[in-house]
C-alpha positions in Angstrom: -1.8 8.5 -2.9 -1.1 5.0 -4.2 -3.0 3.5 -7.1 -1.3 0.2 -7.9 1.8 -1.8 -6.9 3.4 -4.5 -9.2 6.1 -6.8 -7.8 8.0 -9.8 -9.2 10.9 -12.1 -8.4 11.5 -11.0 -4.8 12.0 -13.8 -2.2 8.9 -16.0 -2.5 7.3 -13.8 -5.1 8.0 -15.3 -8.5 5.6 -14.1 -11.3 4.2 -10.6 -11.1 1.6 -10.0 -8.4 -0.5 -6.8 -8.3 -1.9 -5.0 -5.3 -4.6 -2.8 -6.8 -6.0 0.0 -4.7 -8.6 1.0 -7.2 -12.1 0.2 -5.9 -14.0 -2.5 -7.7 -17.1 -1.7 -9.7 -19.7 -2.9 -7.2 -23.3 -1.7 -7.0 -24.4 -3.8 -4.0 -26.1 -2.4 -1.0 -23.1 -3.3 1.2 -20.7 -1.4 -1.1 -23.0 1.7 -1.0 -23.2 1.4 2.8 -19.3 1.4 2.9 -18.9 4.3 0.4 -16.8 6.1 3.1 -14.1 3.4 2.7 -13.2 4.9 -0.7 -12.3 8.3 -2.0 -12.4 9.9 -5.4 -9.4 10.5 -7.6 -10.1 11.9 -11.1 -12.7 9.5 -12.6 -12.0 6.6 -10.4 -12.2 5.6 -6.7 -9.4 4.4 -4.5 -9.4 2.3 -1.4 -8.5 3.7 1.9 -7.4 0.4 3.4 -6.3 -3.0 2.1 -5.8 -6.2 4.2 -3.5 -9.1 3.4 -4.6 -12.5 4.8 -2.7 -15.7 4.5 -1.0 -18.6 6.2 2.4 -18.4 7.8 5.2 -18.5 5.1 2.7 -17.7 2.4 4.5 -14.4 1.5 2.5 -11.7 3.2 5.6 -10.2 4.8 7.5 -10.5 1.5 4.9 -8.3 -0.2 5.4 -5.7 2.5 9.2 -6.1 2.3 9.2 -5.7 -1.5 7.3 -2.5 -1.2 9.7 -1.2 1.5 12.7 -2.2 -0.7 11.3 -0.3 -3.7 10.7 2.9 -1.6 14.1 2.7 0.1 15.9 2.3 -3.2 14.2 5.6 -4.3 15.3 7.3 -1.1 18.8 5.9 -0.7 20.3 4.6 -3.9 22.1 7.9 -4.7 24.4 7.0 -1.7 25.4 3.6 -3.1 29.0 2.9 -3.9 30.5 0.3 -6.3 30.7 -2.4 -3.7 27.0 -2.4 -2.8 25.0 -5.6 -3.1 21.2 -5.0 -3.0 19.6 -6.4 0.1 17.1 -8.9 -1.3 17.0 -12.4 -2.9 15.3 -13.4 -6.1 13.0 -16.5 -6.3 15.4 -19.4 -6.0 13.8 -22.0 -8.3 13.1 -22.6 -12.0 15.9 -20.3 -13.1 14.5 -17.1 -11.6 17.6 -16.5 -9.6 19.2 -15.4 -13.0 16.2 -13.2 -13.9 15.7 -9.5 -12.9 13.4 -8.5 -10.2 10.9 -5.8 -11.1 9.0 -3.1 -9.3 6.3 -0.8 -10.6 4.2 1.7 -8.7 1.4 4.0 -9.8 0.8 6.9 -7.6 -0.4 10.5 -7.6 1.0 13.8 -6.5 -1.1 17.0 -6.5 -3.7 15.2 -8.7 -1.1 14.2 -11.3 -0.6 10.4 -11.8 2.8 8.9 -12.2 3.9 5.5 -13.3 7.4 4.5 -12.1 9.2 1.2 -12.6 12.7 -0.4 -12.4 14.3 -3.8 -12.7 17.5 -5.0 -11.2 19.5 -8.0 -10.1 21.5 -8.1 -6.8 24.4 -6.1 -8.2 23.1 -3.5 -10.7 20.0 -1.7 -12.0 19.0 -2.9 -15.5 16.0 -0.8 -16.5 14.1 2.2 -15.2 11.2 4.2 -16.5 9.0 7.2 -15.4 5.9 8.3 -17.2 3.2 10.7 -16.0 -0.2 12.2 -17.0 0.2 16.0 -16.8 -2.8 16.6 -19.2 -4.7 13.3 -18.7 -2.5 11.6 -21.3 0.5 9.4 -20.7 3.8 11.2 -21.4 7.4 10.0 -21.0 9.7 11.6 -18.5 12.6 9.2 -19.2 13.5 5.6 -20.0 16.7 3.7 -19.2 17.9 0.3 -20.4 21.4 -0.6 -19.4 21.5 -3.7 -21.7 21.4 -1.5 -24.9 24.9 -0.1 -24.8 27.7 1.3 -22.7 26.9 4.8 -24.0 24.6 7.0 -21.9 23.1 8.4 -25.1 21.8 5.0 -26.1 20.9 3.8 -22.6 18.6 6.8 -21.8 15.8 8.5 -23.6 14.4 11.8 -22.3 11.6 14.3 -22.7 11.9 17.9 -21.6 10.3 17.2 -18.2 13.7 17.3 -16.4 16.2 20.0 -17.0 19.6 19.0 -18.2 18.8 15.3 -17.9 22.1 14.1 -19.5 24.1 15.7 -16.7 22.2 13.5 -14.2 22.7 10.4 -16.4 26.4 11.1 -16.5 26.4 11.0 -12.7 24.2 7.9 -12.4 26.0 4.5 -11.9 24.4 1.1 -12.3 24.0 1.0 -8.5 21.8 4.1 -8.5 18.3 4.9 -9.6 18.2 7.9 -12.0 15.2 9.4 -10.1 17.2 9.2 -6.8 20.2 10.9 -8.4 18.1 13.5 -10.2 16.5 14.5 -6.8 19.9 14.8 -5.3 21.0 17.1 -8.2 18.0 19.4 -7.5 15.7 18.5 -10.4 12.3 19.7 -9.4 10.1 16.8 -10.8 12.4 14.2 -9.2 12.4 16.2 -5.9 8.6 16.0 -5.9 8.7 12.3 -6.2 11.5 11.9 -3.6 9.5 14.1 -1.1 6.3 12.0 -1.7 8.1 8.8 -0.8 10.1 10.4 2.0 7.3 12.4 3.7 4.0 10.8 2.6 4.8 7.1 2.5 5.4 5.6 6.0 7.1 2.2 5.9 6.0 1.4 9.4 5.5 3.0 12.8 7.9 5.4 14.3 9.9 4.1 17.3 10.6 5.6 20.8 14.1 6.5 19.7 12.7 8.8 16.9 13.0 12.4 17.8 9.8 13.0 15.8 7.9 11.5 18.8 8.0 14.8 20.8 6.8 16.9 17.8 4.0 14.5 16.9 2.8 14.2 20.4 2.7 18.0 20.8 0.5 18.2 17.7 -1.8 15.3 18.6 -1.8 15.0 22.4 -5.5 15.2 23.0 -6.3 12.6 20.3 -3.6 10.2 21.6 -4.9 10.4 25.1 -8.4 9.8 23.8 -7.3 6.8 21.9 -5.6 5.3 25.0 -8.7 5.9 27.0 -10.9 4.3 24.3 -8.5 1.3 24.7 -9.6 1.1 28.3 -6.4 2.8 29.7 -6.7 4.9 32.8 -3.8 7.2 31.6 -5.0 10.8 31.8 -1.8 12.6 30.9 1.6 12.1 29.3 4.5 14.4 29.4 7.5 14.3 27.1 10.8 16.2 27.3 14.0 16.0 25.5 17.1 15.8 27.7 20.8 15.7 26.8 22.4 12.7 28.5 26.0 11.4 28.3 26.5 8.4 26.0 29.7 6.5 25.4 30.9 6.8 21.8 33.9 5.2 20.0 36.2 7.7 18.3 38.6 6.1 15.9 41.6 7.8 14.4 42.6 5.7 11.4 45.5 7.9 10.4 47.3 7.3 13.7 45.7 3.9 14.2 44.2 4.8 17.6 40.8 4.6 19.2 39.2 6.0 22.3 35.9 5.9 24.1 34.5 9.1 25.5 31.2 10.5 26.8 29.3 12.7 24.5 26.0 14.4 25.2 23.1 13.0 23.1 19.4 13.8 23.1 17.2 11.4 25.0 13.4 11.3 25.3 11.9 11.2 28.8 8.3 10.0 28.6 6.2 10.2 31.8 2.6 9.0 32.3 0.0 9.8 34.9 -3.0 7.6 35.9 -6.5 8.4 37.0 -6.2 6.7 40.4 -3.5 9.1 41.5 -2.7 11.9 39.0 0.3 13.1 40.9 2.3 9.9 40.7 4.6 9.7 37.7 5.3 6.5 35.8 8.3 5.8 33.6 6.3 5.2 30.4 8.9 3.0 28.6 9.6 0.9 31.7 6.4 0.7 33.6 3.5 0.7 31.0 2.3 -2.5 29.3 3.6 -3.6 25.9 0.1 -3.0 24.4 -0.1 0.6 25.8 3.4 1.5 24.5 2.6 -0.1 21.1 -0.7 1.9 20.9 1.0 5.1 21.8 3.6 5.0 19.0 1.0 3.6 16.6 -1.4 6.4 17.3 1.4 9.1 16.9 2.1 7.7 13.4 -1.5 7.0 12.5 -2.8 10.5 13.4 -0.1 12.2 11.4 -0.8 9.9 8.4 -4.6 10.4 8.6 -4.5 14.2 9.2 -2.2 14.7 6.3 -3.6 12.1 4.0 -0.5 10.0 3.8 0.1 6.2 3.2 1.0 3.7 6.0 2.5 0.2 5.4 2.2 -2.2 8.4 3.2 -5.9 8.7 1.1 -7.8 11.3 -1.0 -4.8 12.4 -2.4 -6.7 15.5 1.0 -6.9 17.2 0.5 -6.4 21.0 -3.0 -4.9 20.3 -6.5 -6.1 21.2 -8.8 -6.9 18.3 -11.1 -4.0 19.1 -8.1 -1.5 19.0 -7.0 -2.8 15.6 -10.6 -2.5 14.4 -10.6 1.1 15.7 -7.4 1.9 13.8 -8.8 0.6 10.5 -12.0 2.5 11.0 -10.0 5.7 11.5 -8.4 5.2 8.1 -11.8 4.4 6.5 -13.2 7.6 8.1 -10.3 9.8 6.8 -10.4 12.0 3.7 -7.9 10.1 1.6 -5.3 8.5 3.9 -4.4 4.9 2.9 -3.3 1.8 4.9 -1.9 -1.5 3.6 -1.6 -4.1 6.3 -1.1 -7.8 6.8 -2.9 -9.7 9.6 -4.0 -13.1 10.9 -6.9 -11.5 12.8 -10.0 -13.2 11.2 -12.3 -11.1 13.5 -11.6 -8.3 11.1 -13.1 -10.2 8.2 -16.4 -8.5 8.4 -18.3 -7.4 5.3 -20.2 -4.9 7.4 -17.0 -2.9 7.8 -14.8 -3.9 4.9 -15.6 -4.1 1.2 -14.7 -7.2 -0.7 -12.1 -5.3 -2.7 -10.4 -4.4 0.5 -9.6 -8.0 1.4 -6.6 -9.7 -0.3 -5.4 -13.3 0.2 -1.8 -14.4 -0.1 -1.3 -18.1 -0.9 1.8 -20.3 -1.4 1.4 -22.4 -4.6 2.8 -25.9 -5.1 6.0 -24.5 -6.6 6.6 -22.4 -3.5 5.7 -19.1 -5.1 3.5 -16.5 -3.6 0.1 -15.8 -5.2 -2.0 -12.7 -4.5 -5.7 -12.3 -5.2 -8.7 -10.4 -3.9 -12.0 -11.5 -2.4 -13.6 -9.3 -5.1 -12.3 -11.9 -7.7 -14.8 -14.4 -6.2 -17.9 -13.3 -8.1 -20.0 -16.1 -6.6 -19.3 -14.9 -3.0 -22.2 -12.6 -2.0 -21.9 -9.7 0.4 -24.4 -11.4 2.7 -22.1 -14.5 3.3 -19.9 -15.0 6.4 -16.4 -14.3 5.0 -14.6 -15.2 8.2 -16.3 -18.6 8.3 -15.6 -19.2 4.6 -11.9 -18.2 5.0 -11.4 -20.5 8.0 -13.0 -23.4 6.1 -10.4 -22.9 3.3 -12.7 -21.6 0.6 -10.1 -19.0 -0.5 -7.0 -21.3 0.3 -4.5 -18.9 2.0 -4.8 -20.9 5.3 -2.5 -23.5 6.8 -3.7 -27.1 6.5 -3.0 -28.8 9.8 -3.5 -32.5 10.5 -4.4 -32.3 14.2 -5.9 -35.7 14.5 -5.3 -37.4 17.8 -3.2 -40.1 16.1 -1.0 -37.6 14.4 -0.5 -35.6 17.6 0.3 -38.8 19.5 2.8 -39.8 16.8 4.5 -36.4 17.0 4.8 -36.6 20.8 6.2 -40.1 20.6 8.8 -39.1 18.0 10.0 -36.3 20.3 10.9 -38.8 23.1 
């Protein structure tokens, strides 16, 4: 489970922004009515879903991308070679392009809280730290500061939580996170963290080319069909099989400086759907079903796995190809789960409903005058009561985070004249 995420100096994000999934201290009737939107962790409560609202180019997607980047560094940095340039850009103004970018995430595995952070520029990692709370008290696992010395013994500081930690440090370059290398070198605590981000933190929906589709569908077939039917689909059955089909692959021989193309058998998913009007007629699901139906199918495969196993899902523009009611249904599934979590960005103001979302579940993303992204919660507006119309207030610009468009007749006419 995720507790907090801190991000700075990543594309439009300049100063540190904090996405806090701890529930706010609210005693209102609405908060009590929506008590199922939170779950207990130790002596606090965590949110099951958080929405990011904001204008185009405000930085919503950059917040999602920054989280994705952080997780992928944990999962992949042990494969980095000396020529790697990290795939991001720092904030480009006010000298921030010369400053490090920072990432910090607080999360829990098996009821133990961890606090992990690192900083880097585009070519090397600068600092890295891991602390945890094994007995309710903060304890160091390791710290790393590459600016202190060229000697590993001065760069790193360790506790006894990881066996033979110096061996890992000796095999960790400035392109690699220590936690990533430690997992690769079979250190148990690091492997727990790697597995958490690999298996319990979904960075988006699976795709049709993912072989996990067949397995997930077998495990969740009835629920997926029910979700499609709730979405007013008349699909009554879906069948999936995995077939080997020839595919042309390039085979290069760099020693003899030759190349050839040959057919190789590769797995290929065949998805067939059947409709209520004539259950015997098969449809090619990927070619003949609507974009919304296909989107909902892969979304639900991911979502049901996340919810049933209390994982985390990160989604940019959750409403893509889906009707408002379906998106609302997906969010309600998370809020009805035991402890699954969803972070999503959206432009769908119909979802701004304080009968279904708590104030602390709604975040706004706004671009400031210097071009930097700002992030803040509706919960921060203490004068905004739960009985008010949050959608109307948002569209009126009370929380900023919306585009200001001069759509006067004179301005529109002027624009059309300029285009001639």
